[in-house]
C-alpha positions in Angstrom: -11.9 -15.8 -28.1 -11.5 -15.7 -24.6 -9.4 -12.7 -23.0 -7.3 -15.0 -21.0 -6.5 -17.4 -23.9 -2.7 -16.5 -24.1 -2.5 -17.1 -20.3 -4.4 -20.4 -20.1 -2.3 -21.8 -22.8 0.4 -21.9 -20.2 0.6 -25.2 -18.9 1.6 -23.7 -15.2 -1.9 -22.1 -15.2 -4.5 -23.8 -17.6 -8.0 -23.0 -17.6 -8.4 -24.6 -13.8 -5.8 -22.2 -12.9 -7.7 -19.5 -14.3 -10.8 -20.3 -12.6 -8.9 -20.2 -9.6 -7.7 -16.9 -10.2 -11.5 -15.7 -10.9 -12.6 -16.8 -7.4 -9.7 -15.2 -5.7 -9.7 -12.0 -3.6 -6.5 -9.9 -3.4 -6.0 -7.1 -1.1 -3.3 -4.5 -2.2 -2.2 -2.2 0.5 -0.9 0.7 -0.8 -1.5 2.1 -4.6 1.9 3.6 -4.9 4.8 2.5 -7.5 4.7 -1.1 -6.3 0.9 -1.4 -5.9 -0.2 0.1 -9.2 2.0 -2.2 -11.3 1.0 -5.2 -9.4 -2.9 -4.5 -9.3 -2.9 -3.4 -13.0 -1.1 -6.9 -13.6 -3.5 -9.0 -11.5 -6.7 -7.2 -13.0 -5.6 -8.1 -16.2 -4.8 -11.7 -15.5 -8.5 -11.8 -14.1 -8.3 -12.1 -10.4 -11.8 -12.0 -9.4 -11.6 -9.2 -6.4 -9.1 -6.5 -6.2 -9.4 -4.5 -2.9 -7.2 -1.3 -3.3 -6.4 0.2 0.3 -4.4 3.7 0.3 -4.4 6.7 2.3 -2.7 9.2 -0.1 -4.1 11.7 -3.1 -2.3 11.7 -6.3 0.9 14.3 -6.7 2.6 15.5 -9.8 5.8 13.5 -8.6 3.6 10.2 -8.6 3.4 10.2 -12.2 7.1 9.0 -12.9 6.5 5.6 -11.8 2.7 5.0 -10.4 1.3 3.6 -13.7 -2.4 3.9 -13.2 -2.4 7.8 -12.9 -2.1 10.5 -15.1 -2.3 14.9 -15.0 -6.0 14.6 -14.6 -5.6 12.7 -11.3 -3.1 15.0 -10.0 -5.5 18.3 -10.7 -8.2 16.9 -9.3 -6.2 15.6 -6.1 -7.8 12.1 -6.6 -7.4 9.6 -3.8 -5.1 7.0 -5.4 -7.6 4.0 -4.2 -10.3 5.6 -6.2 -7.9 6.8 -9.2 -6.5 3.1 -9.4 -10.0 1.7 -9.1 -11.6 4.0 -12.1 -8.8 3.0 -14.3 -8.7 -1.0 -13.6 -12.3 -0.9 -14.2 -11.7 0.2 -17.7 -9.0 -2.6 -18.0 -11.2 -5.1 -16.8 -15.0 -4.7 -16.3 -15.4 -8.4 -15.7 -13.9 -8.2 -12.2 -14.7 -6.8 -8.8 -12.8 -3.7 -7.6 -13.2 -2.2 -4.2 -11.3 1.2 -3.7 -10.9 2.1 0.4 -9.6 5.5 1.3 -7.8 4.8 4.7 -4.9 4.7 6.4 -3.9 1.3 7.5 -3.1 0.8 11.0 -3.6 -1.9 13.8 -7.0 -0.9 14.5 -8.3 -1.3 11.3 -6.1 -3.8 9.2 -7.8 -6.8 10.1 -11.2 -5.8 8.9 -9.5 -4.2 5.6 -8.0 -7.4 4.7 -11.2 -9.4 5.9 -12.2 -12.3 3.3 -9.0 -11.9 1.3 -6.8 -14.9 0.0 -3.7 -12.8 -0.4 -2.3 -9.4 0.4 0.2 -7.7 -1.7 2.7 -5.5 0.0 2.7 -2.0 -1.8 3.5 0.2 0.7 6.4 2.5 1.3 7.5 2.1 5.0 8.7 -0.6 7.2 6.4 -0.1 9.8 3.4 -1.0 7.9 5.1 -4.0 6.3 5.6 -5.4 10.0 2.1 -4.8 10.3 1.1 -6.4 7.6 3.6 -9.7 8.7 1.6 -9.6 12.2 -2.0 -9.6 10.5 -0.9 -12.3 7.8 0.3 -15.0 10.6 -2.6 -14.1 13.0 -5.0 -15.1 10.0 -2.8 -17.4 8.3 -3.0 -15.6 5.3 -0.4 -15.5 2.2 1.4 -12.3 1.6 4.0 -10.7 -1.1 6.4 -8.7 0.4 7.9 -5.9 -1.9 10.4 -3.0 -1.6 12.1 -0.8 -4.2 14.2 2.6 -3.7 16.9 4.2 -5.8 17.9 0.9 -8.4 17.5 -1.6 -5.8 14.5 -3.8 -4.9 13.2 -6.9 -3.6 10.4 -9.5 -3.5 9.5 -12.5 -1.6 6.3 -14.6 -1.0 5.4 -15.4 2.6 3.2 -18.0 3.5 2.5 -18.3 7.2 3.9 -21.9 8.5 5.7 -22.6 5.2 8.1 -20.2 4.5 10.3 -17.7 6.9 7.9 -14.7 7.7 9.3 -11.1 7.7 10.7 -11.2 11.3 12.5 -14.3 10.7 14.9 -13.0 8.4 14.5 -9.4 9.5 13.7 -9.4 13.4 13.3 -5.7 13.6 12.8 -2.4 11.4 15.3 -0.3 10.8 15.9 2.6 12.8 14.3 6.3 11.7 16.9 7.3 9.1 18.8 4.2 8.8 17.9 3.1 5.5 17.5 5.6 2.1 14.0 6.5 1.1 12.6 7.8 -2.3 12.6 11.3 -0.6 16.3 11.1 0.1 18.2 8.9 -2.7 15.2 8.7 -5.5 13.5 5.9 -7.3 13.9 4.6 -11.1 10.5 4.2 -12.7 11.4 1.0 -14.4 13.1 -0.7 -11.0 9.7 -0.3 -9.2 7.8 -1.9 -12.4 10.3 -4.9 -12.3 9.5 -5.6 -8.5 5.8 -4.9 -8.7 5.6 -7.4 -11.8 7.9 -10.0 -9.7 4.9 -9.6 -6.9 2.3 -10.0 -9.3 3.9 -13.1 -10.6 4.6 -14.7 -7.2 0.7 -13.6 -6.5 -0.5 -15.5 -9.6 1.8 -18.6 -8.9 0.5 -19.0 -5.2 -3.2 -18.7 -6.2 -3.1 -21.0 -9.2 -0.7 -23.4 -7.6 -1.3 -23.3 -4.0 0.6 -26.6 -3.5 4.0 -25.4 -4.7 5.6 -22.3 -3.0 8.7 -20.4 -3.9 11.3 -20.2 -1.2 13.5 -17.6 -2.5 13.9 -13.7 -1.7 14.4 -12.2 -5.0 16.7 -9.1 -5.2 16.9 -7.1 -8.6 19.1 -3.8 -9.7 17.9 -2.8 -13.2 20.5 -0.2 -13.5 23.4 -2.9 -13.2 21.3 -5.5 -14.5 21.9 -7.9 -11.4 19.3 -10.3 -10.2 19.7 -12.3 -7.3 17.9 -15.3 -5.6 18.6 -16.2 -1.8 17.1 -19.5 -0.9 15.3 -18.6 2.4 13.6 -22.2 3.0 15.7 -22.7 6.1 15.3 -19.2 7.5 12.3 -19.9 9.5 12.9 -19.6 13.3 11.2 -21.1 16.2 12.3 -18.2 18.6 10.7 -15.5 16.0 8.5 -13.3 18.2 6.0 -13.1 15.0 5.3 -16.6 13.6 7.2 -18.7 16.3 5.8 -16.9 19.7 2.7 -15.3 18.0 3.3 -12.2 19.6 2.0 -9.5 17.2 3.3 -6.2 18.7 2.8 -4.4 15.6 -0.8 -5.3 15.5 -1.5 -4.6 19.2 0.1 -1.1 19.2 -2.8 1.6 20.0 -3.7 3.8 17.0 -5.0 6.7 18.9 -2.1 9.2 17.9 0.0 8.8 14.8 2.3 11.0 12.9 4.2 10.2 9.2 6.1 12.1 6.8 4.7 11.1 3.6 7.2 9.7 0.8 7.8 11.8 -1.8 5.8 14.7 -0.6 6.6 17.9 1.3 3.7 17.0 3.9 2.7 15.5 7.1 -0.1 13.1 7.8 -1.4 13.3 11.4 -4.1 11.2 13.2 -5.5 12.3 16.2 -8.6 11.2 18.8 -10.0 8.0 19.9 -10.3 4.9 18.3 -12.5 4.8 15.4 -12.6 8.8 15.8 -14.3 10.3 12.7 -14.3 14.0 11.2 -17.6 15.3 9.8 -16.4 16.5 6.6 -19.6 19.2 5.5 -19.2 20.7 8.7 -15.4 21.1 8.7 -15.8 22.4 5.0 -18.1 25.1 6.3 -15.7 26.1 9.1 -13.1 26.2 6.6 -14.6 28.7 4.1 -13.6 31.5 6.8 -10.0 30.7 6.4 -9.3 29.6 2.9 -10.4 28.4 -0.3 -12.2 24.9 0.1 -12.8 21.7 -2.0 -15.0 18.9 -0.9 -15.5 15.7 -2.4 -16.9 12.5 -1.4 -13.7 11.3 0.3 -12.3 14.5 1.5 -12.4 18.2 2.1 -9.3 20.4 1.6 -8.3 24.1 2.1 -5.7 26.3 0.9 -4.9 28.5 3.9 -5.2 32.4 3.1 -2.9 33.1 5.7 0.0 30.8 4.6 0.3 30.4 0.9 1.5 27.2 -0.2 0.0 25.5 3.1 -2.9 23.0 2.4 -5.0 20.8 4.6 -6.7 17.9 3.4 -8.9 15.9 6.0 -10.5 12.9 5.5 -13.9 11.3 7.6 -11.7 8.7 9.5 -9.7 11.4 11.3 -6.9 11.8 9.3 -5.3 15.1 8.1 -2.6 15.6 5.6 -0.8 19.1 5.9 1.0 19.8 2.7 3.5 22.4 2.5 6.0 21.6 5.5 7.9 18.7 6.6 8.3 19.5 10.1 6.0 17.6 12.5 5.8 20.4 15.3 4.4 22.7 12.5 1.8 20.4 11.2 0.7 19.7 14.9 0.2 23.1 15.4 -2.0 23.8 12.2 -4.0 20.2 12.8 -5.0 21.5 16.5 -5.9 25.0 15.0 -7.9 24.1 11.9 -9.1 20.7 12.7 -8.9 20.3 16.6 -7.3 18.0 18.8 
């Protein structure tokens, strides 16, 4: 019996919808709590190609909610995109899975989503969501927005030209510190599972029935058992800077330098150098042997600094480095300058 038999029995999908899924390519940006749930459901549903994009490594605190990872991945500091891909290939070997270890920014997002039919938002920060919104509108590419923190979450399908975009409903990202994060208030595992499942359902709906577009923003609180839908079909704004004026300010921002505190980790990510700058990982590994314990894989090189117990640098070929053991940007920049270079 065909592995998708129970799914194709559904009149909403049927064999023709299953064929459309098999021909689809989905880019999942962020392999955290939402991204792992949505990616697994799409893999099991038979989406033909999943492109998994994530910059981070698996940490112990991820295991409470990020369903594709285990303690083996933590011990090996596996890149999330690679660990997720390896797991999903064991789930469904009949589909194509493309892991990409990369930080998503304005200079690379267009190439990262090239050829995709839909984007899943599995990110943990507003800045990247507004960037996804920009590239989706520019390329007329549907995407599924999702967010979850504490016991609250929401999701929505955005189809450029047919539904409101993110900036129609939320014109500007929240200011720093304005909204709670998983670092400050925590996050319930079942909450992220529910929102990730809704995202996967919206994606399957659109990929199998592109002529029908759900026009609701779904909000859920699994602790209070509250589920709300807000009809946003009249939410499109002609004065929207993104889908109205076609001004893509997040996409056009320079990527020469950036810094970010990583959600759920006592760590800071830094990226320096000109657009497209890269690091020579073998050379860096040799240099770092003089200052600490070094481990190198095909995707990264990391060093536990002898002079600062508990401090670790993880560098990637795209010019990024994660400074573990601090949330202080100034200290992280100083360590980057000393051991990686400006």
